[in-house]
C-alpha positions as a Markdown table, in Angstrom:
| # | Residue | x | y | z |
|---|---|---|---|---|
| 1 | Met | -21.4 | 18.4 | -9.3 |
| 2 | Thr | -22.7 | 16.2 | -6.5 |
| 3 | Ser | -22.6 | 12.5 | -5.7 |
| 4 | Ser | -25.8 | 10.6 | -5.0 |
| 5 | Ala | -24.7 | 10.3 | -1.3 |
| 6 | Pro | -23.2 | 13.3 | 0.5 |
| 7 | Ala | -19.9 | 12.6 | 2.3 |
| 8 | Ala | -21.2 | 13.6 | 5.6 |
| 9 | Ala | -24.0 | 11.0 | 5.4 |
| 10 | Ser | -21.7 | 8.1 | 4.5 |
| 11 | Val | -20.9 | 5.6 | 7.2 |
| 12 | Ala | -17.9 | 3.2 | 6.7 |
| 13 | Ala | -18.6 | -0.5 | 7.0 |
| 14 | Pro | -16.4 | -2.3 | 9.7 |
| 15 | Asn | -14.0 | -3.6 | 7.1 |
| 16 | Thr | -13.7 | -0.3 | 5.3 |
| 17 | Lys | -10.4 | 1.7 | 5.4 |
| 18 | Thr | -10.5 | 5.4 | 4.5 |
| 19 | Met | -8.0 | 8.0 | 3.5 |
| 20 | His | -8.8 | 11.7 | 2.8 |
| 21 | Val | -6.4 | 13.4 | 0.4 |
| 22 | Thr | -6.1 | 17.1 | 0.1 |
| 23 | Trp | -4.2 | 18.9 | -2.6 |
| 24 | Leu | -1.4 | 21.2 | -1.4 |
| 25 | Gly | -0.5 | 22.7 | -4.7 |
| 26 | Glu | 1.7 | 21.6 | -7.6 |
| 27 | Gln | 1.4 | 17.8 | -7.6 |
| 28 | Arg | 1.6 | 17.5 | -3.8 |
| 29 | Tyr | -1.0 | 15.8 | -1.7 |
| 30 | Leu | -1.5 | 15.0 | 2.0 |
| 31 | Gly | -3.4 | 11.9 | 2.8 |
| 32 | Val | -4.9 | 11.5 | 6.3 |
| 33 | Ser | -6.2 | 8.2 | 7.5 |
| 34 | Ala | -9.2 | 7.8 | 9.7 |
| 35 | Ser | -6.8 | 7.3 | 12.7 |
| 36 | Gly | -5.2 | 10.7 | 11.9 |
| 37 | His | -1.9 | 9.3 | 10.5 |
| 38 | Gln | -0.5 | 11.2 | 7.5 |
| 39 | Leu | 1.1 | 10.3 | 4.2 |
| 40 | Leu | 2.8 | 12.9 | 1.9 |
| 41 | Ile | 2.4 | 11.9 | -1.8 |
| 42 | Asp | 4.4 | 14.1 | -4.1 |
| 43 | Asn | 4.9 | 14.1 | -7.9 |
| 44 | Ser | 6.1 | 17.7 | -8.1 |
| 45 | Pro | 9.3 | 18.7 | -9.8 |
| 46 | Val | 11.0 | 19.2 | -6.4 |
| 47 | Lys | 9.8 | 16.1 | -4.4 |
| 48 | Ile | 9.4 | 16.2 | -0.6 |
| 49 | Gly | 7.4 | 12.9 | -0.5 |
| 50 | Val | 7.0 | 9.7 | -2.4 |
| 51 | Ser | 5.2 | 9.4 | -5.7 |
| 52 | Pro | 1.8 | 7.5 | -5.8 |
| 53 | Met | 3.5 | 4.5 | -7.5 |
| 54 | Glu | 6.3 | 4.5 | -5.0 |
| 55 | Ala | 3.7 | 4.6 | -2.2 |
| 56 | Leu | 2.1 | 1.5 | -3.8 |
| 57 | Leu | 5.5 | -0.3 | -3.7 |
| 58 | Gly | 5.9 | 0.7 | -0.1 |
| 59 | Ala | 2.5 | -0.6 | 0.8 |
| 60 | Leu | 3.2 | -4.0 | -0.7 |
| 61 | Ala | 6.6 | -4.2 | 0.9 |
| 62 | Thr | 5.4 | -3.3 | 4.4 |
| 63 | Cys | 2.3 | -5.5 | 4.1 |
| 64 | Thr | 4.4 | -8.6 | 3.2 |
| 65 | Ala | 7.1 | -7.7 | 5.7 |
| 66 | Tyr | 4.6 | -7.6 | 8.5 |
| 67 | Asp | 3.4 | -11.2 | 7.5 |
| 68 | Val | 6.9 | -12.6 | 7.2 |
| 69 | Val | 8.1 | -11.2 | 10.6 |
| 70 | Glu | 4.9 | -12.7 | 12.2 |
| 71 | Val | 5.3 | -16.1 | 10.5 |
| 72 | Met | 9.0 | -16.4 | 11.4 |
| 73 | Gln | 8.2 | -15.5 | 15.1 |
| 74 | Lys | 5.5 | -18.1 | 15.2 |
| 75 | Arg | 8.0 | -20.7 | 13.9 |
| 76 | Arg | 10.2 | -19.7 | 16.7 |
| 77 | Thr | 12.9 | -18.4 | 14.4 |
| 78 | Pro | 12.7 | -14.7 | 14.8 |
| 79 | Leu | 14.5 | -12.4 | 12.5 |
| 80 | Thr | 17.3 | -10.1 | 13.9 |
| 81 | Arg | 17.7 | -8.1 | 10.7 |
| 82 | Tyr | 15.2 | -7.8 | 7.8 |
| 83 | Arg | 14.6 | -5.6 | 4.9 |
| 84 | Ile | 12.7 | -5.7 | 1.7 |
| 85 | Glu | 13.8 | -4.3 | -1.7 |
| 86 | Val | 10.9 | -3.8 | -4.1 |
| 87 | Glu | 11.2 | -2.9 | -7.7 |
| 88 | Gly | 8.4 | -2.2 | -10.1 |
| 89 | Val | 8.6 | -2.1 | -13.9 |
| 90 | Arg | 6.0 | 0.1 | -15.5 |
| 91 | Ala | 4.3 | 0.0 | -18.8 |
| 92 | Glu | 5.6 | 2.5 | -21.4 |
| 93 | Ser | 2.1 | 3.8 | -22.3 |
| 94 | Asp | -0.7 | 5.2 | -20.1 |
| 95 | Pro | -1.8 | 4.4 | -17.6 |
| 96 | Lys | 1.8 | 3.2 | -17.0 |
| 97 | Arg | 0.7 | 0.5 | -14.6 |
| 98 | Phe | 3.2 | -1.9 | -13.1 |
| 99 | Thr | 3.7 | -4.9 | -15.3 |
| 100 | Thr | 6.1 | -6.6 | -13.0 |
| 101 | Ile | 7.0 | -6.1 | -9.3 |
| 102 | Thr | 10.0 | -8.0 | -7.8 |
| 103 | Val | 10.1 | -8.3 | -4.0 |
| 104 | Arg | 13.4 | -9.3 | -2.5 |
| 105 | His | 13.3 | -10.5 | 1.2 |
| 106 | Ile | 16.7 | -10.0 | 2.8 |
| 107 | Ala | 16.9 | -11.4 | 6.3 |
| 108 | Ala | 19.2 | -12.8 | 9.0 |
| 109 | Gly | 18.9 | -14.4 | 12.4 |
| 110 | Pro | 20.0 | -17.4 | 14.4 |
| 111 | Gly | 18.5 | -20.6 | 13.1 |
| 112 | Ile | 17.1 | -18.9 | 9.9 |
| 113 | Val | 16.7 | -21.5 | 7.2 |
| 114 | Glu | 16.3 | -20.2 | 3.6 |
| 115 | Ala | 13.4 | -22.7 | 2.9 |
| 116 | Gln | 11.5 | -21.4 | 6.0 |
| 117 | Leu | 12.0 | -17.8 | 5.0 |
| 118 | Ala | 10.9 | -18.7 | 1.4 |
| 119 | Arg | 7.8 | -20.3 | 2.8 |
| 120 | Ala | 7.0 | -17.3 | 5.0 |
| 121 | Ala | 7.3 | -15.0 | 1.9 |
| 122 | Gln | 5.2 | -17.3 | -0.2 |
| 123 | Leu | 2.4 | -17.5 | 2.5 |
| 124 | Ser | 2.4 | -13.7 | 2.7 |
| 125 | His | 2.3 | -13.2 | -1.1 |
| 126 | Glu | -0.3 | -15.9 | -1.8 |
| 127 | Lys | -2.4 | -15.9 | 1.3 |
| 128 | Tyr | -2.1 | -13.1 | 3.9 |
| 129 | Cys | -0.9 | -9.9 | 2.3 |
| 130 | Ser | -4.0 | -7.9 | 1.4 |
| 131 | Val | -2.0 | -5.5 | -0.8 |
| 132 | Ala | -0.6 | -8.3 | -2.8 |
| 133 | Ala | -4.1 | -9.8 | -3.2 |
| 134 | Ser | -5.5 | -6.4 | -4.2 |
| 135 | Leu | -2.8 | -6.0 | -6.8 |
| 136 | Ser | -3.5 | -9.4 | -8.3 |
| 137 | Ser | -7.2 | -9.0 | -8.5 |
| 138 | Glu | -9.7 | -7.0 | -10.4 |
| 139 | Ile | -11.0 | -4.2 | -8.2 |
| 140 | His | -14.1 | -2.2 | -8.7 |
| 141 | Val | -13.3 | 1.4 | -8.5 |
| 142 | Glu | -16.2 | 3.9 | -8.3 |
| 143 | Ala | -15.5 | 7.6 | -8.9 |
| 144 | Leu | -18.1 | 10.0 | -7.4 |
| 145 | Leu | -18.0 | 13.8 | -7.8 |
| 146 | Glu | -19.1 | 16.3 | -5.2 |
| 147 | Asp | -19.0 | 20.1 | -5.3 |
| 148 | Glu | -17.3 | 21.3 | -2.2 |
| 149 | Thr | -19.6 | 24.3 | -1.8 |
| 150 | Met | -22.5 | 21.8 | -1.4 |
| 151 | Thr | -21.0 | 20.0 | 1.6 |
| 152 | Val | -21.7 | 20.9 | 5.2 |
């Protein structure tokens, strides 16, 4: 099976992010970004990586963490300790998507006011975090098929 556009001929637009994922056996996959960074996704019986849904939670947590840290620094109240605990509740039936995700921001630092931290988290979740925005929107996903023996 081939797609209408060969992979070698596709050129990513400036705002496009790419990840190439290779099956390693069982339910284990290695994702490699365009910059060469790797992500091990694993749903095998003996896991050595995170599951796809855990990776999604991690992406949301790190995206919002980046924003919160930046906002607090700009307000001249930098954080000295910060972590996020994220929990997702999945639907009982397929595709078992997340129905609820709870993000807990736990922070400390001199001069940190709870209202300022809450505002930074709100700004991230409602305005800046692209992962949160992607999760709350309808995304067009297109699946193309390509026969590996046909690629150059």
